[in-house]
N, C-alpha and C positions, 0 to 999 in steps of 0.2 A: 584425565576426566573421561568419560565413557562422552560416547556423541549421543546419548539421552540426556545428561547432562549440559552439553555445550548447546545446544539446542533449547534450553532449559533455561540458562544464564541469558542466552540473546533475547531469546521469546518473553522472561520474565524483563528484561527492561524494554522492549520493544509494549508488553502489557501494557505498562506505566505509562510511559507513553501514547498509548491509544486508551487508555483510560483516561487521561487526563484531556486527552484528544474529545471525549464525550460533553466534560463538565464547558469546553470551548465551547464544543456546538451546541450547546445548550444555551448558554450565552447571550454567544450570536442570535440564535435561532429570537428569545425571548426581547434584543435590544433592536433586531431588524423586520425578523417575519419573513415570511416567502414575498419580498417584493422586489422594485428598483434595484433599489441599493445592495442590499442581499445577492441578486443577482450579479453586479456592476463588479465587488469584491470579490466572489467565488470565479468570475469570469477573469479578473485581473490575475487574481493567485493561482488560477491553473495551468498557466504557463511557465511561469516559474517553478512551479512545484511538481509539475509535469519532468524538467527533467531533475528536480531535486531525488522523484523515485526513480528514476531512469540509471541516474551517478549512484545517487547514497545506496541504492537498496540492492545491491550486487551486481548491476547490469556494467558498471566501468570497470568491479573490482573483475568482472569475469574475465576479464582482457588484461589488467592490469596483474592481480594476483599471480597468472604461470609464469610472465615473465621476471616481475621481480623476485619472486621465487628459483628462477633460474639464475640470476643476478647474484642471488644470494650464495647461492650453493657454488654459482662455478668460480666468481669472481671476488666470493667473500664480501663484507660488510662495508668497505671501500668500494668496488662496482657497483652494488645494490644504491650505497650512498649518490653518487655519481649516478645511474639512471635515471634514479626516483628525482635528483635535482634537474636534470633535463625535462621531463616529463610535467616538473612543476611549471619552470620557467616558462614553457613550450603554454602549458594549459593557461597560466598567467595571463601570457601577453593573448591569447585568443579570446579570452573572454575579458579582457578591459576593451578590446576593438570590437567584440559583439556587443556589450553593453552601449556600448556607446552609441553604436550605431542603430539598437534596438530606441534607445532614446530617441532618435534624430527621428526616425520611420515605427513610432509607435500607433498614431492614428492609422498609416497604411494596413500594419499590423492586426489590429482589431478590426478592421472592415473587413478583413480580407482572411485572416487566420483565425484570433482570441472569439470574437464573436460577429461573424458573419449576417446574422439575424439584424440587428443593430441599424447597418443599412438599408433595409427595409423594412423598418420600423415606421407604423402609423400611428400620428397619436390618436388618442381616444379621450372624450370627453368622461371625465368624471374618474376617467382611467385611475389603478393605483398609484394614489400620495400622488396623484397630479404633477410628477416628473416629464418631463416631455422626453421625446426619443432624442434630441438634439441633447439634452442633458445627461440622459442615461451614457449616449455614447462618448460625449466628454468628462462624465466622471470615473468611465471604466479606462480611459487614456490614462487619466490623470494618476490614477492607483495603478497599474499597470506601469507607468513609470517607477513611479515611489518602489514597487515592491518589485523589479526586473532584475536588479542589485542582488538581490538573497541568488539568481540561479549561479552566479559566481562565486559565492560564499559554498553552496552544498557541493556544489561540484570540487571546487578546491577540498571542502572536509573529504568528499568519496576517496579520495586521493589516500589523504591523510589516513581515511579509515581503511583502505586497503594495505598500507603497510601496517596494521596495529593487527591488521587480522592473519596475516603474513606470523607477523609473530607471537599467533595467538591470542592477543589483547583483544577480547571481542566485546567487554562490557563498555568502554567508552565511548566507539561511537553507534553503539545501538541506543544508548542512554541520552548521548547528546540532542536527539529531537525533542526530548520531553522538555526540553528549555521554550521551544516553539509556542509548543500551551500552557506553561506561566504565564511566558510575556501576554499570551492575548486575553488570556483570561483575566489579568491584572489590566490590562487596560480595557476590555468590553467593561470588568464591573467598575471602574473606574469612570468608564462615560455614562453609566449605567448612573450612580451616584450623583454624579456633576449634571445631570441630567442635558446632556449632550441630544442632539440634532441627529438623526438619522448619515446624512451625509456624513457630518462631522465626525462619527464612529467610525465610520470605513475608512476615514482618512485615517483616525488615530491609529485602528487598526491594521493598517498598510504601513506606518510606521513603526509598528512593533512589529510586523512580521522582519523587516528590515533588519532591527533589532538583535532580533532572534537571532537570524544568519550570521552575525558576526561573532555574539556567545558562543554557534555552535560549534563555529569553525577555531575560536579560541579552544573548547575543549580538548577537541580532537590532539591540535596543536601542542598542547602543554601535554598532552597524555603520552605523542609519541615522545617526545622531549625525554619525561619520564623513564620510558622504556631505552631511552640509550642511544633511540636515533636521531638522526635531524637532517634537513634538507635547507637549499641554499637557493636562493633567487640570481640568477646570471643570466647574461645574454642569449635568447632560444638556440639553440643549432640543430641543426638536422642529421639527424644518426641512425643509424642502423636499427636501432633497439625503438625511437621513436617512431619510425616508421612502422615497424610488427606492430606496434601497439596501435597507432591508428589503423591500422587494417584491421585488427582485431574491436577495435573499442566503436568505429561505427555499427557494425552489424550485431554486435554483443548490448548496444543502449539500445536498438529496436528489439531484438528480440527478449532483453528483460523486461524491459519498461510497456509491455503490451497489454496491460491492464488498464496505467495509467493512460495511454497513449487511445484505447480505446473508451474511457472515461472522458477523455477530451475531445475525441472528434462527438460523443454524445453532445456535451456541454454547447459544443461551436452550433451543434444542430439545434438542441436546444432552446438557442437564443431567440429564436424567430416566434417563439412561445413567452410572453412574460412568467415568470415565476417559474418557467420549467425547470433553468438552470440551477434553483436552490432548494427546487425538490429532489432534485438528483445528487445534490449534495449532500442533502441533508439523510437521504435514504445511504448515501454510502459510507457514513459513519459508523454505524453498528455492523453492516458487513466486513469495515476494513478491522474492527476489533481482530476477530478470529483469526483473517488473511494474516493482519500482521503480525500478531504473535507466532504462527507456525509457517509460513511461506515465507517471511523472511527470515525466520530463524537458519529454516533449513536451507533456505540462498546464500547465507551468509557462512556456515558453518560447513555443508556439504563440498560446495567446491575446492574449498582446498586440502580436505578430507580425504577425496575422491583425486585431484592432485598429486599428491604422496604417495598414493598409492600405485596411480599409474608409472609414476615415475620410477618407483623401486621395483617394477613388476609385480606387483602381490594383486594378481586381478580375481582372482579369488573373496578376498580383504572389499574389493572396486563392487565387486557384483552383491558382496552380503548388505555394503555399507548403501545402496541402491535401495536395495531391497527393503531393508527395516525402515529403510528413510522415509518410502512410500507408504510401507504399514504405516509408521506415528503418522505422516498427514493425514492420511483416511481414518484412523482411528479419532481422530480430533475436531477435523471438518466435516464429517458427512452428518455427525450428528448435531453441529451447531446450524449445517444449512437446514436440517430439519425445523427444525425447533425454527429456524427464523422464518421459512415458509409458511409455518402454522400460526406463529403467535406475533406477525410485523405490527399487527394495529396497535393492539397495547403495548409493544414495546412503545412506538415511537408517540402514543399517546402522553406516558407517563416523562419520558424522556425529554420532548419539546414542546408541548401543549401548557403554555402560559405567554403572559405580555404579550408582544404583536405577533407571537404563533397562534393562529385562531383553530378551535375545533375542525372550522372546515375543510385546514390543509391537512389534517391527519391520515385519511385515505388516501389521498393521491400519493402521499410519502411512504406510507405502507406498502401500500399496490407495486410498488419500485421496488422497496426494499425485498418482496416476497420474491420477485423476479430475477433479481443480485443472488439473491439464495444459492439457486439453485444453478448457479456457478463458480459458487465459492469454491469447492471442491474441484475442478476442474484449473481454476486460479495457483491452487495450492500443489496442484502436479506436475505446473509447472516448472515452479522454482527446484522441484526434485529431477524431474527431465533434463532443463537445462546444464545443470553442470557435466551429466555426461559430455554432451557438446564439448563442454569453456575446457574440461578438463584434459581433452585435447587437442586445443586446441582450435577447435573445430567450428566457427560461427558462420559459416556458408548453409549450412541446412537448417539448422533453425531459423535461420534467416527467411529463408523459403517458407516457412510454416508459417512464419510471423505474418509475413507480405501478404499469405496467403487469407490468413484468420482476420488480418487488418481490412484488406479489401473487401468480404464478408462481411466484414461487421459495419463499415459503410454503408454498402447498398442495403442492407438491411435496417439499418437506423435511418435511412431516407424514404424506407419503403413504411415502414410501423409505424413509423414517426405522425404520416399522414392519417394514421389508421386508429392508433390507440395513443398517441401522442407521447410524451416522456416514459412511459410501459412499455411502448415501442422500443425506444432505445435501448433500456434496462432489459428487454428480450433478446435485444441484437446483440449487445454487450456479453452476456452469458452463453448463449449460441456461440460466436467466436469464439469463448474463451476455452468450450470443447472440442470443438474444431481444431485449434491451437496444439491443444493436449494432445487429442488424440494422434495428428502428424508426428508432433514430438514422439511420443511413445513409439509409431509404429518407426521411424526412421531408426530410434537404438534396435528394436527388438530384430528390423530386419537384417544389418550389419551385424545381428550378433553381439552386438555390444550388452545387450543386456538381457539376461536370463530370468525368464519367473521361478522361482521357489514354490514350493509346494506351502510351503509355510503362509506365504504371502498370500496365496492362493486362497487358502484357509480361511485366515484370521479377515480376509478382504471383507468373504463373501458372510463372515459371522459381527463384521462391523456393522452390513448392510443390516443385517435381520437384529441386531441390539438397537441399532438406530431407529428401523420400522416399529420396534414394538416401543419404543421410547416415545414416537410422533403419535400412534394409537393412543398411549395412557395423557398426551398433553391436550388431545382433541379430549377425551373422557372429563379429562381436571378442569378445562375450560367449560363443557357443559354443568359441572358442579359449580366451579366457582362464575357462572352468565352475572348472577346480582352485581359482583364485585368489579365488574370488568365493565357493568353499563358507562357509556362516555358520561351520562350526567350526574354519577357519583363521586364523591370527593375524589381530589388525585389521590389522598392519601390510602384509601382505601382501595384504588387498582395498584399502588405499589405494593400494598399486602398481600395482594391477589398475583403478583409477578414474583413477589418472594416466596411463596409459596409453588409457583407451579415450574419455576426455574431451578431454585434448588432440590425438589422433588424429583424433575424429570433428569436432572442429572443423576442424582443417587440412582435411579432405575438404569438409564444407561450403563453406568460403571457395574452397579450388579451384574447387570445382563452379560456383560463384556468381559466379566471376573466366571460366573458360571457355564457361559460356552465358551470360552476359552479366546476370545476378541484379543483379550488383553492378556497379555506375559504374564502369567500367573508369580514365574520364581523372581521377574523384576520386579515388580508390585512388593513379595515377600521381603524382596531383598532391602527394597525405599524403605520399609515399615522397618524390619528389623535396625537397620543403620539408626533411622528416625531414634529409636528406643535406647537404644548403646550410647547416644550423646547423653555427654554429663548436663 
C-alpha cells in the first residue's frame, strides 16, 4: 500500500467521522443555540476531549509505537505482548485514580482550569435564558463529572490503536471516533422529538458521550484481538520500558496536542463572556474537517513509516517520505484555508441557522471561522514535522517549540480578548500555530534532518498560485450569486448557492493544479487508469 493510499484510508475514515460531526453540531445548535447550557456542555466536554485529542490523535502513539516496534523486532511477539500489558495495566491504574480524584475535586477544576470565568460571573437581569451564574457553575460541574470517565476510555483506546497501527491496521482506530457522533446525533434527535428542555438535553448528551467512549474502546479491543494480539491486566510494575515510555509520552502529549491545548486555553478565557465558548466551538467544527482528514491521517501514518526507514538506515527514503507528506498536506489544506476565509458566513448560515441558533449569532461564528482558517495549513504542517522528531525518539526539541508557542497563545489570547473578544482568541490560536510550525521546521532543517527537494519547492509555489486564483474565482462567484446568498433568502436558495460555489471552486483548483503541475500528473493518471481497469 502506497503512502498516499494509507493517507486516504485513515483520512477517509476520519472524514466520515467529521462529516457526521457536522450533523451532531447542527443538531446541537438547533437544540441549544448559543447560550449558557451550550457553554456548560462545551466547557465540560472540552477537558476530556482535550485528552482524547492528546492521546488518540498520535501523541501517545508517538511515544508508544517506536518502543512497541522495537520490542516486537528484538523480543518477538511475546516480548511485545509483555511490554503492552505492562503499559496497559499501569495506564489503567493511573486513569482510575485520576478519575476518582477528578470526581471529588471537580468544582475546584471547573473554577480554576475548565471555566475560570464562571468564578467572576455576575447575574444580569433578563439575561440569556435566565440561568443564574451559580446554576451555570453547578451545571458545568455536573456535566463534567458525567463525562470525565470518557478520558480514561480514550486513553486506553489510544494505546490499543497504537498496537493496531504498528501492525498497519489503521482503519478500526480511525473509524471508532465516528461512534461518538452517531450516539450524540441519536441522543439530540430524541431530545428534540421528546421535547426536552435545554438542561435536560445537556445531561442526556453527557451520558451519550460516556456511552460512546465505552463503545469506541470495545471496537478497537475487538479489532486488536482479530489481528491476533492481546494484552492482559496485571499488577502494575515499574520497568525500564515503562520508564522510557513515560519519559517520552509526557512531552509527546504536550507536543501532539498543541492545537487542542490552544483551543482549551481559548475556551477557558472565553468563559468570561457569555456565549463566547459556544461561538468558538461552533466555528471549530467546519475548521476541524480538513484538519482531521489531512492532519490526523498524516500524523497516524507518517510516524510508523519514518520509524521503519530510519531504523533500517534508509535515510534517502525517509527524506523523500517527509517531502511528499508536506507536499500532500499543502496541496489539500491551502485551498481549504482560502475557501473558509472567503466564504465563512454562507457556510455557517447553512450549517447552523435554525432552531435556537438565530441569525444574529451567524456573523460572530463566521468571523471566528475565518480567522481559524488562516492557521489551518500551519496545524497540518505540524503533523508533518513532528514525526521527524518522534521517529528519532527526540521529544525535547519539539516540546520546547510547543511551550514557546503555547506561551505566546496565552499572552495573545489574554490581550486580544480584551480588544476583539472571541475573535482575538481565534487570531491568537492561528498566530501560535504558525509560530510552532516554523520552530519545528527550523529545528529539523538546522540539524540536517530535513532536506528540501526541488520538487517540493516548485509544487508548493504552484499550490499557492492555484489556490490564490481559486480564491479570486470564489470572490467573483459570490458577487454573481449575491442574490442567492442574502440572509433573508430561504435556506434552500442559500444551500443551492453553496452547492454551486464549492464544487466549482474545487474544479477550478484541481484543473489549475493539473495544468500548472502543482499536482503529480502521473499519480493522478495512474489512479484514473487503475479505476478504469477495475471490473
